[in-house]
C-alpha positions as CSV (number, residue, x, y, z in Angstrom):
1,M,118.4,-37.8,82.3
2,K,115.5,-39.8,80.8
3,T,117.5,-43.0,80.9
4,V,118.5,-42.5,84.5
5,D,114.9,-41.7,85.6
6,V,113.7,-44.8,83.8
7,E,116.3,-47.0,85.6
8,I,115.4,-45.4,89.0
9,K,111.7,-46.1,88.6
10,T,112.5,-49.7,87.5
11,Q,114.6,-50.2,90.5
12,S,111.9,-48.6,92.8
13,S,109.3,-50.9,91.1
14,I,111.4,-54.1,91.7
15,F,112.0,-53.1,95.4
16,G,108.4,-52.3,95.8
17,R,107.3,-55.7,94.5
18,L,109.8,-57.5,96.8
19,R,108.6,-55.4,99.8
20,A,104.9,-56.5,99.0
21,Y,106.0,-60.2,98.5
22,F,107.8,-60.1,101.9
23,F,104.9,-58.7,103.7
24,T,102.5,-61.2,102.1
25,G,104.7,-64.0,103.0
26,L,105.0,-62.7,106.5
27,V,101.3,-62.6,107.0
28,I,101.0,-66.2,105.7
29,T,104.0,-67.8,107.5
30,A,103.8,-65.7,110.9
31,P,100.5,-67.3,112.2
32,I,101.7,-70.7,111.1
33,A,105.0,-70.2,113.0
34,I,103.5,-68.8,116.1
35,T,100.9,-71.7,116.2
36,V,103.7,-74.3,115.7
37,W,105.8,-72.5,118.5
38,A,102.8,-72.4,120.9
39,T,102.0,-75.9,120.4
40,Y,105.6,-77.1,120.9
41,A,105.9,-74.9,124.0
42,V,102.7,-76.5,125.5
43,V,103.9,-80.0,124.5
44,T,107.4,-79.4,126.0
45,Y,106.0,-77.9,129.2
46,F,103.7,-80.8,129.9
47,D,106.5,-83.5,129.0
48,A,109.0,-81.7,131.5
49,W,106.5,-81.6,134.3
50,V,104.6,-84.9,133.9
51,K,106.9,-87.5,132.6
52,P,109.1,-87.6,135.8
53,F,105.9,-88.9,137.5
54,I,105.2,-91.6,134.9
55,P,106.2,-95.1,136.1
56,A,109.1,-96.4,134.0
57,A,107.0,-99.4,133.0
58,Y,104.6,-97.0,131.1
59,N,107.1,-94.5,129.9
60,P,108.1,-95.0,126.3
61,D,111.6,-93.4,126.8
62,T,112.5,-96.5,128.9
63,Y,112.2,-98.6,125.8
64,L,113.1,-96.2,123.1
65,S,116.4,-94.6,122.2
66,F,114.8,-91.4,121.4
67,K,112.1,-89.3,123.3
68,V,108.4,-89.3,122.2
69,P,107.2,-85.8,122.4
70,G,103.7,-85.1,123.5
71,F,103.4,-88.2,125.7
72,G,103.4,-86.2,128.9
73,L,100.6,-84.2,127.6
74,I,98.5,-87.3,126.6
75,F,99.4,-88.8,129.9
76,A,98.2,-85.6,131.8
77,L,94.8,-85.5,129.8
78,I,94.2,-89.2,130.6
79,A,94.9,-88.5,134.2
80,I,92.6,-85.6,134.4
81,T,89.8,-87.6,132.6
82,L,90.2,-90.4,135.2
83,V,90.1,-87.9,138.1
84,G,86.7,-86.5,136.6
85,A,85.4,-90.1,136.2
86,M,86.3,-90.9,139.9
87,A,84.6,-87.7,141.1
88,A,81.4,-88.8,139.4
89,N,80.7,-91.6,141.9
90,L,80.1,-91.5,145.6
91,V,83.5,-92.7,146.6
92,G,85.3,-90.1,144.5
93,R,83.1,-87.3,145.7
94,S,83.8,-88.2,149.2
95,M,87.5,-88.1,148.5
96,V,87.2,-84.7,146.7
97,A,85.1,-83.3,149.6
98,L,87.9,-84.5,152.1
99,W,90.6,-82.9,149.9
100,E,88.7,-79.7,149.7
101,M,88.1,-79.5,153.3
102,I,91.9,-79.8,154.0
103,L,92.6,-77.0,151.5
104,N,89.9,-74.8,152.8
105,R,91.4,-75.0,156.2
106,T,94.9,-74.3,155.2
107,P,96.0,-70.6,155.5
108,V,97.1,-68.9,152.3
109,V,96.5,-72.1,150.3
110,R,92.8,-71.8,150.8
111,S,92.6,-68.3,149.1
112,V,94.6,-69.5,146.1
113,Y,92.4,-72.7,145.8
114,K,89.1,-71.0,146.3
115,G,89.9,-68.3,143.6
116,S,91.3,-70.6,141.0
117,K,88.4,-73.2,141.6
118,Q,85.8,-70.4,141.0
119,I,87.6,-69.2,137.8
120,F,87.6,-72.7,136.3
121,E,84.1,-73.5,137.4
122,T,83.0,-70.3,135.7
123,L,85.0,-71.0,132.5
124,F,84.1,-74.7,132.1
125,S,80.6,-74.6,133.5
126,Q,78.2,-76.8,131.7
127,K,75.7,-74.1,131.8
128,G,78.0,-72.1,129.5
129,A,78.8,-69.2,131.7
130,S,80.8,-66.6,129.9
131,F,80.9,-63.1,128.6
132,R,77.3,-62.1,127.6
133,Y,77.9,-59.1,125.2
134,V,80.5,-57.0,123.7
135,C,79.9,-53.4,124.6
136,L,81.3,-50.0,124.7
137,V,81.9,-48.0,127.9
138,E,83.1,-44.4,128.3
139,W,86.4,-44.8,129.8
140,P,89.1,-43.5,130.6
141,R,87.6,-40.1,130.1
142,K,84.3,-38.5,128.8
143,G,84.2,-38.9,124.9
144,A,86.6,-41.9,124.8
145,W,85.1,-45.3,124.5
146,S,86.6,-48.6,125.4
147,V,85.7,-52.0,124.2
148,A,84.4,-54.0,127.0
149,F,82.7,-57.4,127.8
150,V,79.5,-57.7,129.9
151,S,80.0,-60.4,132.5
152,R,76.6,-60.2,134.3
153,E,73.8,-58.1,135.3
154,V,74.0,-57.0,139.0
155,D,71.9,-55.1,141.4
156,G,73.4,-51.9,142.9
157,G,72.7,-53.3,146.4
158,D,75.1,-56.2,145.8
159,V,78.1,-53.9,145.2
160,G,77.4,-51.4,147.9
161,L,75.3,-48.9,145.9
162,E,71.6,-48.3,145.8
163,P,69.3,-51.4,145.9
164,G,67.5,-51.9,142.8
165,R,69.8,-50.0,140.6
166,E,70.3,-51.9,137.4
167,M,74.0,-52.3,136.5
168,Y,76.4,-54.4,134.3
169,A,79.6,-55.9,135.6
170,V,81.9,-55.2,132.6
171,Y,85.4,-56.2,132.0
172,V,87.7,-53.9,130.1
173,S,90.8,-55.8,128.9
174,T,94.2,-54.5,128.1
175,T,95.7,-55.2,124.6
176,P,97.1,-57.4,123.2
177,N,96.8,-59.4,126.3
178,P,93.1,-59.9,127.1
179,T,93.8,-61.8,130.3
180,S,94.6,-58.6,132.3
181,G,92.2,-55.7,132.7
182,Y,89.6,-53.8,134.9
183,I,86.2,-54.7,136.2
184,F,83.6,-51.9,136.3
185,F,80.1,-51.8,137.7
186,V,78.3,-49.5,135.1
187,D,74.7,-48.3,134.9
188,V,72.8,-50.3,132.2
189,N,71.9,-47.2,130.3
190,E,75.5,-46.0,130.1
191,V,76.5,-49.2,128.2
192,K,76.4,-49.5,124.4
193,I,75.8,-53.1,123.4
194,L,77.7,-54.0,120.1
195,D,76.3,-56.2,117.4
196,M,79.4,-58.4,117.6
197,T,80.2,-61.8,119.0
198,V,82.4,-62.3,122.0
199,E,84.9,-64.1,119.6
200,D,84.9,-61.0,117.3
201,G,85.3,-58.7,120.3
202,L,88.4,-60.7,121.4
203,K,89.9,-60.5,118.0
204,L,89.4,-56.7,118.0
205,V,91.2,-56.4,121.4
206,I,94.1,-58.8,120.7
207,S,94.8,-57.2,117.2
208,M,94.9,-53.7,118.7
209,G,92.0,-52.6,116.7
210,L,93.3,-53.9,113.3
211,V,90.8,-56.7,112.9
212,F,87.2,-55.8,112.8
213,P,84.1,-58.0,112.2
214,D,83.1,-58.8,108.7
215,Q,79.8,-57.2,109.0
216,P,79.6,-53.4,109.7
217,L,78.3,-52.4,113.0
218,P,74.8,-50.7,113.1
219,P,74.4,-47.1,113.8
220,A,75.2,-46.1,117.5
221,E,71.6,-45.4,118.5
222,E,70.6,-49.0,117.4
223,R,73.3,-50.5,119.7
224,D,72.2,-48.8,122.9
225,T,71.1,-51.1,125.7
226,G,67.5,-52.1,125.6
227,Q,67.0,-51.5,121.9
């Protein structure tokens, strides 16, 4: 019986080590594989959409027997930069204004254009407009706290409530996809600001609560708004 017990323990130890090695390798290789896949997907997407519009004289596929990956993406980046350079002068601004006037007068299209323009102006504004703080809000029920992001300070009168009421516009995202979620207008004193960067907050959401910031959070009473 002792011999059998020793053999079973040895086998369990071997399988335990193999299991540990496998998960260690998975932690190392999975992020690399996902990064490579995402990069390949982006490059392939731009190549498929942009290359058909590249004149044959400037398309390397015309002269080479093999396809050059990423050329469509490079061409798109150059084209976007040139559009930005043109918009910086008087003639370019006039053309952009004319184009915007046409889009703003086109039914259906104007709604999509205005919404997407506002989003991109907010995200890429040179003033650095972005989420201000990571916070906790009591949602979806009392006693349950959700990680949220403070977008801006608002007056209650701006959202149909009592004028002079100090509120935050907070964004509660879903997990693991942070691009969908809910917007709430919450009283300032009902929001708990976390001692956490927006980047760490996004990591916390995307990882489904598995990845916490390196530094421990201070006590709750020290995180309350205004302290």
